[in-house]
N, C-alpha and C positions, 0 to 999 in steps of 0.2 A: 816651492809653493805654487799652487795654481792661481791663475789670475782671478780677481774678483769679478762680479757681474759687470761692474762699471768698466773694467779693463777689457772685458770680453767684447764690449760693443765696438772696440777699436780693433777688431780682428782684421788680419791682413787678407782674409778670404771673403769673397762676396757670397751672397746667397746662391747665385748661379754656379759658382765653383763648388759649393757644398752639394748642390743638386747633381752636378756632374760626377762627384765622387760616388754618389749612389748609383748612377748609370754605369760608371766604369766598374763598379763592384760586380755587375752582372757577368763580366768577362773573366772573372777570377779563374774559372776552370778551363778557359780557352788555352791556357798554358799549364800543362800538368805533367808531372813525372812521379814515379813511385819513390824516387830518392828524396824529393822535396815537397811532394804533394801540391798544395795550393800556393806555395810561397812565390813562384815566378809571377803568377797572375796577381797575387796579393801585392807584391812589390810594384808591379807595373801600374796598378790602379791608383796607388798613392804617390808614385814618383814625382809627378808635376807639383804636388803640394810640398813635398820635401825639398824639391829644388827651389821653391819660392821661400821656404823657411830658412834654408841653409845656402842661400845664393852667395853669401860672402864667407862661407865656412865649408870649404871642400872636405875637410876632415870630418866635420859633423855629418855631412851628406854621406860620406863613405861609411861612417859608423852605423847610421840608421839603415842604409841599404844592406850592410853585412848582417845586422841583427835580424832583418826581415827576410833574408834568403835562407834561413834555417827551416827545418821541417815544420810545416804548418798544415793542420788538418782540423777543421771544425765544420760548422753548418753554414754554407755560403749565403742562404737567405738572410741571415742575421749579421753577416760581415759588415754592412754599412754602419750599424750601431757601434761596433767595436772600432772600425776605422775612424769614425767621427770622434769617438772618445779618445783614441790614441793620438789623433791629429791635434786635439786640444792640448794634450800634454806635450807633444813635440813643439807646438807653437809657443808654449810657455817655457820651453827648455827645462822640463822636469828631468831629474837625474836619469841617465841612460839605463842603469840597472833597474830602477824603479819601473820604467816603462816596459822594459823587457820582461820583468817578473810578472807585472800585471797582465800583460798580453798572454803569456803562457798559462797563467792561472785561470783566465777567463775562457780559454779555448774549450775546456771540458764542459763547463756549464752551458756555454753557447751551443755546443754540439748536442747536448741532451735536450735542451729546450727547442732548438730549431728543427732537429730531426723529428721530434715527437709531434710538433705542431704542423710542419709543412709536409714531410714525407710519410708520416704514419697516420695523419688525420685529414688534412685538407685535400691533398692530392688523391688518396684512395677514395674518399667520399665523392669528390667531384668526378674522378675517373669512373667510379661505379655508376653514378647517375648518368653521366654522359654516354657511357657504353650501353646502358639500358635503353636510352632514347635512340641511340644510333643503330642498335641492332634491328630495329623495326624500319630502318631506312629513312629515319628523320634526320635531316641535315642539322637540326638544332643541337644535336648531341656534340659533334666536334666544335660547333661554334661556342657552346657554353664552356667547353674545356679550354678553348683558345682564349676566350675572354677572361677566364679566371687566371690563366697563366700570364696573360698580358697585365692583369691587375697586380699580380705578384712581382712582375718585372718593374712596374712603375712604383710599387710600394717601397722600393729601396730608397727612393728620394726622401720621403719623410723620415725614414729610419736613419738615414745619414744625418739629417738635420737634428733628429732627436739625440743621437749620440754626441754630436758636436755641441749642441746647446746645453745638454745636461752636464757635460764634462764629467768630473769625478763623482758627481751625485749619483750617476748611474751604477757605479761600482757596488755600493751597498744594496741597491735594489736587486741587482742580478744575483749577487751572492746569497742574499737572505731568502730569495723566493725561487731560486733555480730548481730546487728539489721538488717544491710544491707544484710549480708550473709544469715541470717535466712529468711528474707522476700523474697529474690529472689528465694531461694531454695523452700520455701513454695509455691510460685506461680507456679513454674515448677511442683512440686509434685501434687498440686491440679488439674492442667491441665491434668496430666497423669491419676490421679484417676478418673476425670470426663470422660475421654475417656474409661477407663476400665469399668465404670458403663454401658455405652452404649453398649460395646462390650460383656461383660460377665454376666451381670444381665439380665436374660431372663424371661419375663412374657408375655405369649400369651393367651389372652382370646378367648374362642370359642363361646361366646354369639352372637347370631344372632338376628337382629331386623327385623320383618316382617312389611313392609309398602306398602300397596296397591299392594300386589302380588309380591313385590320386597323383596329379602332377603339381608340385609346389615350386614356384619360382624362388630361388634362394634369396634374392635381394628383396623383391617387393613383398613377398608373403612371409618372410622370416626375418632377415636382417633389419629391414626398415620398420618392422613391427616392434622390434626390440629397441632400436636406437635409430631414428630417422637420419639419413645422410651419414651413417657411421663409416662407410667406405671413404668418402672424401675426407672426413675428419681424420681417420686413421692414416690415410696416405699423406696428408699434409704434415701431420705430426711425425711420421716416419722420415720425411724429407728434412724436417726441422731437427730431428735427432741426429741424422747423418751430417747436417751442417755443423752441429755442435761437436761432432767427432772430427771436424776439420776436413770433411770430404769436399773436394772441389765442386762448386755449383755447376760448372760445365758438365761434369760427370753425371750429376743428378738430372740435368736436362736430357742428356743422352740416354740415361737409364729409363727416364719417363717415356721418351719416344719409343725405345725398343720394347719396353713392356707393353705399351699401347698396341704396337704393331703385332707383337706375338699373341697377345690376348685376343685381338680381332681375328688373327689368322686361324686360331684353333676354335673360334666361335664362342668364346667365353664372355666377350664384351660386344 
């Protein structure tokens, strides 16, 4: 059973320690491997807290470390919430299998929500705005991007407190609303990405068609009249289709470079 609110006030952790949990979660990806993904950093971030909980129980400490060194992959910006939640359960000595099952069950929803909000929405929007400002030589562009990134860094502190204080109450909220939150954020993110394609992916053909003494520029006077920015649109979706076919992204970058060089060399771009 989880501790009551009254029992929760007698927590063995101070507010400062919970804040440090949020700070330590920023370094989860500092230790990374394709075999275990985030688990080394995930374990390191929580180790001091487990040591405090299981200071007189070496077997318990070994068990929690073993469980958390399994493959872990989710959305790091939301890790503090999950760490705080699981720390509450560890502190109250909830059954080991229950903690393990809950952790594995929440990684998926956390990944969907976190990636949609942070990587597909916030960072593309801020990056696009900052790049637009910076390309004119305004130093405010990188400053804005840095300040937003700094805000996200420190935001992990209240997220850690949120997860820890809510305890198991957070479980139902996450599970019941994960699809809605992820879906809404994904729509907003895809809208922004679509706008960025039209604004930042530039393809300008210099091919001219001679018809009855008239010179027609293939792109400006023909393609753009039918569908503005159709070439960037088509090229991006070609790359997306190739990614879905499991083509290595490195090869797509190489192909893009070679294609650009060849088209420029023959005078078509």
